N, C-alpha and C positions, 0 to 999 in steps of 0.2 A: 356875812354877806353872801357866802356861797349857798346857804340854806334858802335865802330869799330867791336866788336865781333858779334854784331847783323847783320852787313852787310857782314861779312866774308863768309857765305854760298853762297850769291848771287855773290860775287866776284869770288869765287871758281867755281861756275857753269858757269859763263861767260868764265873764263880761259879754263875750260875743253871743252866747246862748241867751242871756238876759235881753239884749237889745234886738235879737232877731226872732226869738221865740216867746219868751215870757211876757215882755212888755206889750207886744201887739195883741196877744190874747187878752190881757187885762183891759186894754183899750176897747177891744171889740165887745167884751162882756159889759163894760160900762155903757157903751152905745146901745146895746140890746136892752139893758135894764131901763135906760132913759126912754127908749122907744116904747117899751111895754107900759111904762108909767104914764106916757103922754097919749095913749090911745083914747079915743073918744067915740061916742056913738056915731055911726054913719061912715066910719073909716073903712075903706076897702082894704082887705088884708089877704095874705096867703099864708097858710100854715106850713110848717117844715115838711109835712107829708104831701103838700101840693094842693090842698083844698082851698078853693077861692070862695070868698064870701064878704059879707059886710057886718061890721060890729053892730049887734042888736042891743046887747045889755051886758052888764058886769055883775059878777058875784064877788063882792069884796071879802066875804068871810072865807071863801075857798080859793081866792086869787085866780078866778077863772073869767073867761069871756064867752058870751053866747054869740055865736056867729050864725047869721042867717044866710042860707045857701038857696039854690034853686029848688031843692027838694025838702027843705025844712030848716029847723034850728038845731044847732049842735053846740055843746059846751066843750071848750078847750081850756087848758091851762094857759096863762099868759105867756109862759116860756115856750109854748109850742108855735107861736107866731113868728114867722121868719122876717127879720129886718130887711135883708137884701132883696128878697122876692117881693115883699110888700112895697118897697121903695121903687122897684122897677115897674110894678103894676101901676103905681100912682104917678110915675114920672110923665111929664108932657111928651108927646110924640116929637121926634126930631123934625126940625124945620126942613122943608123940601128946598132943594137948590133950584134957583131960577136959571134957565138957559139963555 
């Protein structure tokens, strides 16, 4: 019984780390993977480096996306597209309050 009590703090630390660090990262990765799989032509996106553009085409063999920008077409890996920034870009503007 005493041995279990001596390991209890380590077990508790692992459980806390799992729920506050590991599990949220796994959920975020799952959302990003789903977002990349659901991209379609014409979607407005932002890359993680900050490049804004529109999805022009896909390259399935290299898992890449061709993005059309104001200055031309660039090819990026699907993982380089930012979920958060793309969602903010495509979100409807907030409704103005009437006085």
